[in-house]
N, C-alpha and C positions, 0 to 999 in steps of 0.2 A: 308389514315388514318383507310376507307370504309376494306381496307384487314383484318388491324392487331383488332380494335372493332370486330369484326363478329369470325372471330380466338377466342379471346377471349372471348367473353358472346356463345360463342357453347364448349370451352372447359373448360370453369371454371362453365359451368352453373347458369349463373349468368350476369345483364345485369350490377353489381358493377363494376363501371371502380378498375384501378390501382388507391391509394392515398397513399402520402406519406405525411406526415403531421411530425412536425418539437416537436414533443412530443419524450422525447429521457430517453433514465437514461443511469444513468451514467456506469453500467459495461452490457458486455457483457458475453452471456451461450452459453459459446463454448467448454466446460472441458469434456463433453461423444464425442463429435461430431470423426469422421473421414474422413481418405482422405481429412486430413486438411493444404489447401494453403497460406502462408505467403506473402503479396504483399506489395510491402513499394515503391508510389510512391517520384522522385524530381522531386521538378515542375522549376529546374533551365538550358535554353537553354543559346546559346553566341551570340543567334541571332532568333525570331520568326521564324517558316517556315507557308504564307500563313496558307499552303491544311491543314496544322496541326492540328484533334479537342480538343487533350488532353490539360487540363491547365499547363500552365506557363508562365514565367516570367523570363525573360534577368536579367541575373549571377551578383550577389551584395557578394561578400565574407565577409561583416556586415551579411547582412539578411541572410545569407544558413549558419552564424552557428548558431545566431539563432532561425534556422530554425533545423538545425540537436540534439538540446538542445529540442527542445520540442519535437522531435520524439520520443530522449531516455525518456520522461519524459513521453509516451500517453507508448508505448512498455508495462512500469514498469506499466501506471493504467492501462493501459484491464488485461495484466495478475495478474495482486497481487495475489490474492485468488486463485493461482493453489498452488496446495501442492506438484508436484512434474510435473515432464518436459516431456510434452508432447509430441509424437509423429511428427512430422511435414511429412506431401508429398515432399514438396516443397519449395524456398525462393527465390521471384519476384524483381528485379530492373527497376521499369520501369518509363517515364517520358513522357514531361522533358526531358534532357539530364545526367542519371542520375554517369558518370565519372569524370561532373569538380563538385563532391564529392568522388571520386573516395578516397583520402587520412582520408577521414570520416568512409570510408567504414568497414573498421577495428573494431570502437568500436559498428554502429549499427548492427554487423554481431553477435557478443559475446554479445552486450547484448537479440539481440535474443535466441541467444544459453545459456543462462540465462534461460529460461523458456521451451526451443523444443531442439527437436534431428534435426535434418533436417533429411533425410534420399534420398531423392529423387533427391538433387542437388542444387546448386542453379545457376541461371541463370542475365542477367544482358543485358537492351538493349544498344548498341553502335551507335551514330555515327560514320559515316566512319571519320571527324578531329580527333579522340580519337584515333587511329587505326596506336597505338603503339607501338615501343618493350619498354619503359618505363615502358606506360597501359597496358601492356600487358602481363609482370615480374608480375606487383602488384597483379593484373585480380588471375593470377593462384600461389601466394601464399595466397589470399585469399579462398583459396579452390574451387574462378568460376568456373564451368566446362561447362558451357552454355551462347552460347552468339547468341545476334539478333542485327542484322546490315542494318541496315535504308536505305536504295541504291535504291530501290522506280522504279529506271531507270538506266539502262546506253546511254541513249538514250540521246540525246545534247538540243537533243529540247522537248525534254518528261521532260525532267528535268528545262527547263530556263519557262518552263509552268507551274512547280510545285514551281518556285522560289529556283530550285534549281541547282547547281551546279556539276559537274566529280573531282571527288577531287580523280584523281587514284582509282577509286575503284578495278579495281584485281587486280592489286596492293598490297595495304589496304586488302583483303579478303590474297589472297594468304603469306602473312603474317599474318593472323589470322590461313592461315589452317596449320599453320608452327607449332602452339605451341599444334596442338591435341587435341585442349578440343574436349568434347562431340555429344556438341553438336553446329553446326553452319550453325543458323538460320538466309534467308538472305529474311527481306520485301523488295516487288516491290503490285508495282500500276497497274492493267491493265486497258482500258481501259480511258487513258487520254485521253485527250483531241491532237487531232496531233499523233495520236499512232496507229501501225496498224499491221493487224495481224506479221507480221516478223518480227519488230519489238519487240512483247511482244514474240515471239516462240526464237526469239534473247537473247533477261535478259533473259531469266530462260535457255538455255543452257548455256550463262556465269557464269550465277552463281553458275552453277551443274559443271561446265566445270573449274571451281577459288578455288576448295573449300565447295561451303555446300553441309550439308545434308538434310538440308529440304529447301525446297520458304517454304514463307507463299504471300501467292496474294491477291487482297484484292481490290473492284471494286471502283473507280474513285467516291466521293460520294463527293457534296457542301453542307454544314456546313452552314447555315442560316450567325449562327455567325466567317465564314473563308470568308480571305481576297483575290479569290481566284477572278480572271478576265477571268480566262477560267469554260464552264461550260458543263456541261455530258452529257458525248454521250447519244447518243439513249437508250434503253432498247435495238432492238434485236437484236445494232452494241456490246451490256455486251454479249451477247450472244450470238452471233457468240464467242466472245472470249474467252467468257467460255468454250464452246463448243472444241476449238481448242487447247486450252493449253493443257483440258484435254487428248486430243486426242495423243500429242506432249509428256504424260508426259508418257502416259500408251506401246505407241510404242521404249522410249530410259528405260523400266524398271524402272520408278520411280512411286512410289507408292502417289495416293492420300487418306490422315491420315483424308480431316477432308473437308468442303466447300470444301474449300477455301485456301488449305492445299498439302502440294507432300512433297515427303518424298520417298532420298534412301532406299531401302527393306534392312530391317535388323537393319538401325539405329532406335536414343534412339527418341522417341518422344518423342515433346517438343512445349507447349506453354499454356498461364497462364488465360485463362479465363475458363475453360473445370474441375475445381477443383469441386466434393463437395460438399462443403463448403471454403470458406475463411476467411481467416483477413486482411483485409487495413490498411496500418497505412502510414501516412502526407495524408498531403493538398489532397482532391476533390477524397479520396483511399473509395475503395467504400469494402464495407462488406458483404458476406452472410450466414448464420446459419441452423437452420433445419426452424424459423419462422419466422426470421425479413429479414428482406436487405437494411441497412443503406449505406448511406454516409457524404465522413467527408466534412464542409464547403470549398469549393474556396477563402477562400480569407486567404491568411495566414500570413499576422496582427493578425486576429480574430480567427487562429489554436493555434497562438504562445499564446496571450493576455488566450486565456480556459485552455491551456493546465498550466498558469503560476498557473492559480488558481483553479489547481486538478481538471479539469469538462472536460471530455469525447469533443471532436472536431465535435459529428456529425451533421450536417446538418438537416439531412428528415431523417425516418425511414417509410419505408413498412410492417407493420404486416402484414400476407404474411395468406390471410386464407388456406386450409386443397388444395384445389380443383390453387390457383394460386402456392402456392408453389410446386404441380408439375406438373402443365404447365412451371413452368421454369427451373422446373429439362429433362422436356421428351426437349424442346428446345434448351438447350448446349449439351444433350448428340444426339441431331440430328444431330447437327454439326459435330459430329463426326462421321458421317454418322451409327451408331450402338446407339440404348435403350438399358442397359442391364438388363433383367426382375428381375434375383434375386433383382441389389445394387436400382431399384425404389421401392422394396417392404421396403427394407432395411431403403431405405431413408425415407420411403411420411409411410411405416404403412399397406400401402394395396394395393395390387398385382396388377399390368397395367394393365391387363385384365380385374378385377371386377370394375376399375375407367376406364377407354376409349373404354373397349370391342368394341363398335359401329363402334367409328373411326376407330378404329387398322381392325379392317372385312374391316371395308371400302376407304381403304387407299389400307391393300389388293388385292379388287377389282377391283383396277381402276391403280396399279404395280404400289403402292407408297413404297410399305413396302415390306420384305421377314422374313418371320418368318424362325427362325433357333430356336435349338433348345436350348439356353440357349440367347438369343436377340432378336429383329427385327434387320431389316439393309434397310436401306436406296438405294434403286435402284436410278442406272443414275437420272428418270424424278424426283422423288422429289428433289433429290438433287441441281436441280435447280433451280423445289419450293423455295428448301431452301435459294438456294442463294437470288429468287423473295421475299420473304417474312425480311427476312436480310435484309435487304438494307430497306423494310416500316417500321419495330423499330428500324432499328437505325436517321430515317427522322422526325415517332413522337412519336418517346418515348425518347432516351437518346436524340437527338436534341436536345427534348425541355427541358429536366430535365439540361442537361448541360448548356441552353443559358438564363433562370433563376438561375437556381445557379456561376452562369460567376456573376451576377447584384445584386444579395441578398445575406451576409454572408447564412444567418437561416429563407429559404420560412417561411410562415404562414404553406401552401400544396399546395404540387404538382400533379394534379390528369390530369394522364394515360387513357384518350378512348380506 
C-alpha cells in the first residue's frame, strides 16, 4: 500500500485519495470524446473458475434473457441524446463467457450500431469449450474479427493448480487459426504455483506455433475473494520468469507490445484496457470519460431493476481532479510502453512536460524513460517496475473495489488511498 500511496501523493501533488461515491447522474457526457472504446460485459459461465476475479454467475437461461433485455435498455438510455452516430474505435465482449449468449450477439451489436460506427473491429473473449465450428461460423457472420482465448497454460499440473483442465487446446487453437481472424490473442498466466521457466516458455511457443498472433501473459495474483488453494510465487521468481519470457520472445522475433503482451511483428494489436475513453455496458462494467470513472453495480438483479425503472445502473463514480485524470492516463499509457506527448496534451489540456517535468527528468536520469520526438518510451528497467506497481495497484485498488462491490450493490462510498 505504501508504494501506491506515495506515487498517488507525488503525482497528484495532493494527499487526497481516490474517492468513489454513490452520487451518480442519469446521463453520461461523451458526445465530444475521441478514441472511444465500447465494452459489453456478459457475466455468465458454465462453472466458476476459482482463480478468476471477474464478476460472473453460473448460466441460467431465464436470467440471461432478462439480462439481455436490460442491457439493450442501458444502451438506449446511455445513448438517447446522441444527435448523430458516433465513431467508436472498437467493441469488445468480455466476461464471464460471452459465447454463452452468442445467439443474442446480433441483437446487441445491431443496437450499438444504431448509435455508433465501429471502426477498429469487434473482439470477444472465448473459453476453449466454446471453440467449435458452429460458434466460429456465427462469430464470422457477426463481423467479429478479433478473439481472445483463455488458455492460461497448456501444462496439466499448472491447469490443475488453477482448477482447469486441458481440453484439446492445441487442436482448438488450430481450428480458430483456420478461420483467419485478424487477431488471435491467447491469455496465459505466469508464475502459477508449480510452474517452471521451462513450462512457461513451452506455453509461449505452443501458443504461437498453433495460431496465436498475440500472447497476453499475466502474473498469478491471489485476490482476497478468490478461492485459490495455491498461493503466489515470490516476487523474485516472478521477476526471473518475466525476464526469461521477454528474452525468449525477443530471440524468436516476437515484439513486446505492452508490459505483459507479446505479438508477431506487423500484426494488429489488441487490447481492451488502453483506450483513452470507453463506455462500459452490463453489470460490473466500467466507463472512463474525460473527468469521470464509473462502475456499474455488481448485482444482476439490481442492474435489471434499475434499468426497468429507466435509471442508469451506476454503482459508484469517481469525479477526477485534473491531476488525477492525468495520472490515470499516464498509468495506462505506460502499460503500452509509450506515452504520447501530443495525445496527453489533447486529452488533459496541458502539456506533459509542464505537468510532470520534474518526474520525467528524474525518470530519464534514472534510466526509466527515453525521450523521443513525439513520446516517452519505457526502458526494460522501468517495464519491470511497472510490472511491480501494476500488481500493487491490483491488490490495493482493484481488489478492494471489487470486494466491496460484490457485497454491496450500491455502496455509499469507496476510498482508495
